[in-house]
N, C-alpha and C positions, 0 to 999 in steps of 0.2 A: 017386446021385451021378454016375454015368456020363452020365446024361441031362443033368444040370446042366452038366457040363464040355463036352459037345457043344454045348449052347446058347451057352455063353460063347465057344467057338471060333468059332461062326458069327457071333456078335455082334461079335467083335473087329474084323471088317473095316469096320464102320460105326459102332460105338458109342464115345463118348468114354470116357476112362479113368475119369472120375467115375462113370459108369453101371456100368462093369465092377466097380469097387471096391464099389459098393452090392450087386451081385450076389454077389460073393464073401462079403461080410459076411452076406448072407442065408443062404448055405450051402444045406443040403438043404431048407430051408423054401420055396425058390423052385422051382416046377415049371411046366411048360407048361400052357397052357389045357386043360381036360378035353376029350377027344375027343367027348363027347356034347353035343348041343345043350341049351340051357336050363339050363346049369350055371354061369351068370355072375351072381353076386349083387353085381355092382359098381354103384356110383352115381357120378355126376359132378355136382359143384357148381361153377358158374362165378361169379366175382365180377368182372364186366367193369368197365373204366374208365367213368366217367360220360360222357366224351367224349374226343376227341383233336383236336389242332390241325392244320389243313391246313398242310403244309410245316413243321410243328413237330417237336419231338423226340418219341420214343416214350414211352408211358405204361405204367406197370407194373400188372399185375393177376395174379390167382391162380386156378388151376383145381385143384380137389381131387378125387382119385379115392379112393373109400372101398371097402374090401373087408370086409364083415361076415361073410363065410363062413369056412370052416375050411381053405381051401387058398390058398396064396400064388399070386399071378399075376404074369406078365411081360407087360406091355402097351405099346402105343404110343399117342400122342395125335396125332391128325391135325387140322390147322386149315385152314380156308379163309376168306378175307375177300372179300366181294362188294361191289361199288360200281357206281354208274351208269356207263354207257359214256362213255368219254372219258379214261380213265386210260392210263398208259404204264408202261414199265419203271421200276423203283425208286420207284413211287408208294406202295407199301405195304411196310412192314418188319415182321418178326416176330423176336423175340429170346428166348432162353431163358437163365436164369441157371445158370452152371456151379457145381455143388455143391462142387467142390474149392477153387476160388479166389475164388468169389463174383462173378466177372466175367460180363458178358453176351456170349453167343455168338450171332452172326447165324445165323438159320435160313434156308437157301435157299428161295426161293419161285419158283414158275413162274406166268406170266400166260397166260390164254387168254380169248377173247372168246365170249360167249354172247348173241346177239341184242342186247338192250338193256342188258346188264351186262358188267362185267369181273370175272373171278374170279382171285384170287391164292391158290394152293394151297401150303401149306407142306410141305416134305418131311417124312417121318416123323421125329419128335423122339425119337431114341434109344430105348433100352429102359427102361421105368419099372417098378421092382419094387414091388409092393404086397403086403406080407406079410398072412397071414390075420389077420383081426380088426383091421387097422390101416388107415390112410389115408395118402395121399401128396399133398403140395402141390407143384404145378408152377408155378414163378414165371416169368411171361412178360412180354413188353413188345410192345405194338402201336403202330405209328406210321404216319403218312402223310407221309413226307419229300418226296414229289413231286420227286425228283431226288437229286443227291449234293451234298456240301459244295462251295460255289462253282460249282455247276452246276445251279441250280434250273430246273425246267421253266418255259417261258414259254407253253406251250399245254396245254390239258387241265386236269383237276382230279380231286379226290376228294370225294365227298359228294353231297348233304348228310348222308348217313349211310353207315355200313359195316355190313353184316350179317356177324357172326362166327359161324361154325359149327364146333363142336368134336365130335369123335367118338373114343371109346376103342375100340381094335382089339387083337386078339390079336397076340402077337409073331409067330406063324406064320400064314401066309395060309390054310392049310388048317384052322385052328382058330379061326374068328371068334368074337367075343364075341356071344353070343346070350342073351337079346334084346339088340338094339343099345342102346348107351349113348351118347346124343347130347344136345347142347344148342345152342340158337340164340339169339343176342342181337343187338339192334340198337344200335349205338353212334353217337351224334351226332358229326358233324364240325364243329367250330367253326373260326373264322378270326380271325387277328389283324386289327385295323383301326385306323384313325386318322381324326380329324376336326378341323375348325377350329371354335373357339367364340369368340363375342364379336368377330367381325371387324367393324370400323367400316364404315359405308357410304361415308365420304368420307375423302380425304387430300389434302393440299396439296403440290404439287410444289415442292420447295425450302423447305418448311415443317417443322414439328415432326413427329417420327415418330408412328406409330400403333402400338397394342399389341393383341395377342390371344393366345389359347391354342391350342396344337397338342396334342391329346390322343391318346395311344397306348394301346389296350386289348387285352389278351390274356385272353379269358374262359375259355380252355381250361386243362386241367392239363398241357399240353405246354410245355416250355421252348423259347424261340426263340433261336437264335444266328445269326451271319453275317447280321445284320439291318441294313438301311438305311432309316432313317426320314427321308423327304425332303420338303422344302417347295419347290414350284415357284413362282417369282415372276419379275417382270421382271428381265432380266439386269443392268440398270443400278441396280436397287434395292440399298439397304444393308440387310442382314438381320442382326439380332443376337439372341442367345439369352441369357436370364438364367440364370446358373449357381447352384449350391447356395449359394455364399457371397454371393450378391446382386450380383455383378459381371456386366457385359454382355460377351459374347464375340462378335466380328464373324466371320461365316461367309464362306467363299469359295464363290462360285457355280461350278458346273460345267456346261458345255454339251456337247452331243453332236451329231455331224454330221447324224444323221437325226432330230433332235428339233425342237421349235419354235425357230426361229432367234431369236425375241425373248425367250425364257425361259431360265432357268438353274435347276439343282437345287441346293439347299442342305441338306447333311446336318445335321439338328438334333442328333444324338447321335454323329456321326462314323460312319465305315464300320465294319462288323463289330461293331455294338453287339448288345445282347441284351435279352430281355424275359422276366421270370420268370413261372411259371405263375400264373394268376388275378391279374394285376397291371394297374394303370392308372398311366401316367406322363404328367405334364403339363409341357410346355415353354412358358415365357412368351416370346413372340416380339415383337421391336420392328422395325418396318419403316418406311423412309423413302425418298422418291423425290427425285432431283435435279431442279432447275429445268429446265423444258422437257420433262419426261416427258409423252408423249401420254396423253390421258384414257382410251384403250383399253388401256393397259398394266396395269390394276389387277387382273387375274385372279390369284388365288392358290389353290392346291390342294395336297393331300398324297398321297403314295403310300408304301407299305411294300414293300421288295424283300427277299426271303429267298433266301439262297444266291446272292448276286450273283456274277457273274464277276469275278475279280480284275483282269482287263484291260479290262473293259467295264462302265462304271457304268450303273446303271438297267436291268440285264438279268438277270432271274431270275424266281422265282415272285413275281408282282406283285399287290398289293391296293391299289386307289386309291379315294379317297373323293370325294364331291361337293365341288366348289370353291366359292369365293365371289368376288364382284366388288367392288372398291373404286373408286368414282368419283374420279378424280384431277382436281383443279382447280388453276389457277395462283394464286399468291399475289396478293392485291389490291394494285394500284399506287396509292400515295398521291397525292392531287391536288396540283399545284404551287401554291404561295402566293406573292403579290407583296409584297415587303417594303415598309414605309412609308418615305418620303423621310427622309434624314438630318436631324436637328435638329428634327423635329416629334414631337408626342406624340399619343396617341390622343384626348385631349380638348383641342380648341383653346382657347388662353388668351383670356379676355375682356379687353377694354381697361379700364384702370383709370380711374376718375373720382373727383373730389373728393367726399368724403363729406358735406361741408357747403357751404353757399353763403351769400352775404350776406343773402339774403332770409330764410334759415332761422335766422339768428342773432337771438336776442331783443334788443329795444331796450335792455333794462336791463343789458346786459353793460357793465361798467365797467373791465375789465382793459385797461390801455393797451398791454400787450405780451403777449397770450396766446400760448402755445406748444402745439402739438399734434404728436404723433408717432404714426405708424401702424405697429404691429408685429404681424405675423401669423406663426404657425407651422403646420406641418402637423397638429400634434396639438391645437392649441387651436381652438375654434370661432370663426368670424368674428362680430364684433358685429352687432347688428340693423341692417339697412339697408346693409350693406357686404359685398362679396365677399371670400371667403377666398382668399388668394394664397400661393404657396409659392415657394421657391427664389430665384434671382437676380432675377426679375421682381418678386417680392414686396418685396425690398429697395429697388429703384428706385421702385416705386409708393409705398412709405412715405416715401421722400425727397421726391417731388413733392407728396404730400399735406401734408407738413410745411411745405414752402415756401409752398404755397397758403394754408395756415392762417395763416402769419406775415403774408402780404400782406393777407389779409382782416382780420386783427387790427389791422394798421397803419392801414388805411382807417377802421376803426371808431374808433380812437383819434383820428385827425385830425378826424373828424366831431364827436366829443364836444368837442374843443378849440374848434372854430369856434362851436358852439352856446354854449359858456360865454362866449366873447368877445362875442357878440351880446347876451347877457344883461347883460353889464357895461357895455354901451354903447360898447365900444371898437371895434366893427367898423364 
């Protein structure tokens, strides 16, 4: 018991209260590692995360230390995370769950460079009590934040993979765990990304808007916060996004002094948005260009900014996708037309002529005063041998034809009277 109390006094300088409580509960069953080599029947099982997201949140996993022997152990778990050269401070994070309150405590890490790789070493994670014949789960989280909140790194990176090395060590340096208990795992580093889909090849300046999709993908199990999903387009363009209720929201473009002077950035989901693990989000975008927009202004592209500076837009850990170009043309100008002179119609009126003549009248006509009227309407077809007329000209033509018929009839009647007189011998 004296040995246990001495160990706890030594641990009190660096071990959290949760670990001390576990040691007290174990009581006399907890002893130091045996002084002789080869007496460590411990095993280590690691269930690593499938991947982590670059600049994303940490991902939980578990490491299990088992003790099938008859003596309790007090051990520590040491972790290192190795990645390709190019990382910086705060690029890797390791956290351990506090057994008392269930919260996550940050584990201090140190960075050192080794030729073509960067190595992040975790400080010793407390004292872990593994009673005889039992096992102990250590709940951890590994992340690649690549900076701090609202202070994302703009240079360097982590990946495409992280090598996680775990080792169980004895609590006292002079009594190492032998044989060594180690595990090595390779963890993929995924990245959030966005892309444009269905971008039309052409748009008309001053014409109808064009539509396409902006797709944001997070393939990793990391949650992303402090996120800016941005569409870059001509600063004079009108950019709208369709919301969940079907309405269109007009976005405000933001320009920066050191950016492209002809372009502006439009936050599709607002500043400090988020992306859930293993999620895909699609924004429907509507874009229109004012009249006079030059044809070279049709470039559009998307970028995702993580942990943007609160004072400087578009500055943080940056992921940009390949853009697209929309050919902008001017609206077609209609050809001018010359109006027809007033009082004329498309079809010139034909001159009216009498439909009958004296030569065409049969000699046997005996009516002394024949009457003929010409009446034509737009709906009724004209009689054979006569033109159809409509409107005011049709009324006048009918009147003239009637007078002509009367005159011809009077002439015929006079001719018949003369012939009768001659036959009677009175002429």
